[in-house]
N, C-alpha and C positions, 0 to 999 in steps of 0.2 A: 177681332182686333188684333193689331198689329204689335208686338213686343219689342222693347228694346234691349233683347237680350245681346250680351256680346260676343263678338267674333269667337274667342275660346268655346264658349258654352254651345254655340251654334254648330261649331264643329265637331264638339264631342257628341252633340244629340246626334247628328248627321253621320257620324263613322260608324264603321262595322263592329267597333271595339266595344267591350263591356263596361257599361255606366251606371252608376246608381243616381236614384233622384233624391233629393234630401230637402228637408224642410228645418229651417231654422227659425226660432222664436225667440224674441226679446221682448220682455216684460217688466214693468217696473213694479216693485212692491214699497212698502212702508220701510223696509230694513235695508233697500237697495235693489239693483237690477239682477234679474233672473235672467240666463240664456242657456237655453235648451236647445237639442237638437234630436232629429229622427232617428239617429243611429245608435250606436254603443260605442260606449268609453268616451273621451274627450276629444274636442275638436277645436282649433283656433282660427277665429277668422275676424278682421276688422278688430283688432287688438282685444278681443273678448275670447274667454275660453267657454266654448259651450258643454255643457254637460249632457250625454247621451241617455235618452230615457228607453229608446228601443220600442217595443210594441207596447209598453205603458202610456206612450203619449197617444193624443189623437186630436185631430184637427177637423172641426166641421167642414160641409161645404163653403166654399168663396165663390159667391154670385157676382154676376156683373149683367149690365144689360146697357139697352141704347136710351132708357128711359132715365130720368135725375130721380135715382131714390138712393135712400140710406141702405144698404145693405150690411148686415153683420155676419159674424162666423163665431165660432164656439172651440174652445181648445180645453181638452181635459187630459188629467193625470190620473191614474189609476194604481193601484197596488199601495196606497198610502195606508200607513200605520195608524190605526184608529186612536192611540194615544197623542198623534200629533196635529189630531184634526183641530182643535181649538187654536193651535199656534198657528198652523198653516191659513184658517179663515182670517184671524187677527191680520196677518200679513198683507191680506190683498187690499190694494187701493183703490177705491171706485174711481173713475175717470182718468188713472194714469196711462200713460202712452203704451202702447202694444203694437209690436210690427212682426208679421210672418214673412219670411226670404223661402224663395225657391230658388235649389241649386241642383249643380251635377255634382256628383263624386266620382272619381276617376283615378286610380292607382293610390290609392291612400290620402288623395287631397282635393279639396274644391278646386274646380276648373273656373277658370274666370272669375266673374262677379256675379254673385246670387241676385236675383231678381226679387223686387219689395211686390209680395202678392199680395198683402193686405197691409193696411195701416188705421189704426183706430185708438179706442179707448176702452180700458175695462170697465164692463158692466158688473151686475151682480152674480155673485158665484150660486153653484147649486151643488148638492151632494147626494148624488144617487147612490144609495147603499145597496151593492149586491149581497148575495148568500156568501161570498167568502172574500170579499173586497170592498174598499171605499175609495170613490172617485171623487175628486172636485173638479166640477166643470164650469169655466168662466164663458160667458158670454162677451164678445166685442163687439162694440158698436162702431160703425163706419164714424167719419168727421163730418160725415155730410148729416148726421143726425143733429147736431147744432143748428143746422139753418132751420129746422123746423119749431127750436124753441125760442120762445118770446125773451126778449131780455128784460132785464129788471134796471137797467140803466136808464137814466134820464138826463137830457142835456140842460142841465141847472146848474148854477153856480155851487150849491153845497153838495150837489152829487160827484162834481169833478173835485172838489176840495176833500171830499170823504176820501178818494184815492191818490189824489195829489195834494197836498195839504197848501203848497206856496203856490200853485196855478191858480191864475186869476182870468183864463182866457174866455171864461163864461161869465163873467161878473156882470155884463149889462143884458144878459138874456131875459130875467125876470121882468124887468123895465120895458122890454121891447113888446110885451104884451098889452100895455097901457098906452103905447104912443098910436098916434093915427098918422100915418104917412101918406102924402100923396103921390101918386106915379103920374107921370105924363106931363104935360104942359097946362 
């Protein structure tokens, strides 16, 4: 599948000069947004300051295909102080947006505009505990997952007024079930 990479990024990738590949992650938490990147130190992009997690961060496989399927991925952060586990888990917001960006890093700066590699929502966390470290892994769901879920909304006046109290656009829906309409001549 072709990518809409910007010309500065394509030029950097095809050049003979040294480049670095990077991943940027934006995730919404209960206390605000978190911005991290795959390098070390801080990095500014798109009005946000990204905190480098280096080798402590991990991104799972990002799959795609020609079939219409909801593929997810995972992100993980290891080396967490076990005393902070409860605070970390209580800040995770299920269903919050999360985006992973792919970019090129050259001469200490991001080249061009990073490519959105994955966009979805946060699913359940898991906490695999190793012998010497604690890791928090978040499953991320594709937005396609919502297409498989049944909606609980009904096209009735009472359901519409529950969400929009002044809207009477579905006022006559209930009476339509009792009306015999004749079509044709």
